[in-house]
N, C-alpha and C positions, 0 to 999 in steps of 0.2 A: 305734251301739252294736252290738257283735257279740253272738251268742246267750249265750256264756259269761258276759259281763260283766253282761247283761241279768238272767239267772237269778241270778247272785251278788249284786246288788244287791237284787233282789227278795226274796231269801231273808235278807238282813241287816236290811232295813228295812221289810218289809210282812208282814202274816199271810194265810194262805190259809185260806178258810171250810170247805173239804171235807176237810182233813186236818191232821196235826200237822207242822209245820216241815219238817225235812229228809226225812221220809216221803213228801211230794208229789213226785212225778215230774212236774214243770212243763215245760210246752213254751213257749219264748219266742215271742212273736207280734209281728211288726212292723207287718203291715197284713192286712185281710181285704175279700173283696169276694164277693158272692153266696154260695156255699157252700163257698168255699176260704178259708184263711188261709196266710200266708207267715211263716217265720221270717226273722231278719235275714239269715240266710246263704242265703236264696233257696229253701229247701226248702218245697214247696206240699203242703198236707194238705186233704182233704175235712172239713169240720166237721160230723161227725155230731151233736156235742153241741149245736149251735145250734137245732136243732127241738126239743130237749127243754127248752131254757131260753127266752129271749125274743127270739130272732131269726128268728122264722118266716119272715119275708120275705127273708132273706139278710142278710149283711154289707154296709154302704155303699150301701144302696138309695137312689137318687137323690133320691126324694120324701122320705125320712127325713131324708138329709143335708141337703136344701134346708131343711126345717122347722127342724132343730136349728141352721142357721146363722141363720136369722130368730130363732129364740128367743134367741141369744146378743146379738143388737142389743138386746134388751129387759132387763128386770129379771132378775139371775141370783140374786141372793141378798140378802136383809135380814134382820134379826135375827127370832127365833123369834115375838116378840110382834105380828107384822104379818099382815094379809091381803093376799094377792097373787093374780093370776090362776091361777098354776100350783097354788098352794094349793087354790083353790076348785074346779079342775077334778080334781085328783089326790085330794084327801080322799075323796070318795065312791066313788072306785075302790077305795081302801085299805080303806074300811068293807065293800065287796062281798067282797073277798078274804078279809077277817078273818071275815066271817059264813059265807062259803062254806066255809072251812077248819074252823072250830069247831062252826058250828051244823048246816050242811047234810050234810058229810062226816062229822061227830062224831068228828074227828080229834083225837088228844091229842099235843101237842109233848112229846117226851122231851129235856129240857133236858140232863140230864146225858149222854144219848147223843150230843148235838152235839159233845162234848168227848172222846168215847172213841175211839181208833183203830179198835176193833172194834164200834163202836155201829151203830145201825140206820140212820145216814145216811153211812156209810162207802162210798167209791167204791172200785170194784175195776177196774183197767185203763181207768179213765176213765168209768165208768158206776156208778150206784147200783143194784144188783140189785132192790132193794126198790121203787124207782121205777118200775121196768119193769112191774111186776105190776099 
């Protein structure tokens, strides 16, 4: 799939969390490794955003890929009324994150701001200035 088709289909059929529809300047990504990602057309970028999000060890780290492949051989999903190993392991982590956000940091979520183009969570040039402070 080329870059233009990827962007067109994503805009038509998916939603982006950090902006409103066509206002998003999305970058098509075909693959990523370490600190780099590539478009379907072969253009390579340094992914400065990865360290701000959840990829601190780099994209496609061999140990992470190996563990993910092993997990795919196991139970992926069952209905919400079940107990699973992944739920048992991830549940407490979610609790810690929620407690840290609301109780320790005393942070308040501006729900309306999530949906405003000029809200507190707006990205400018690929970064959220408020998150950098």
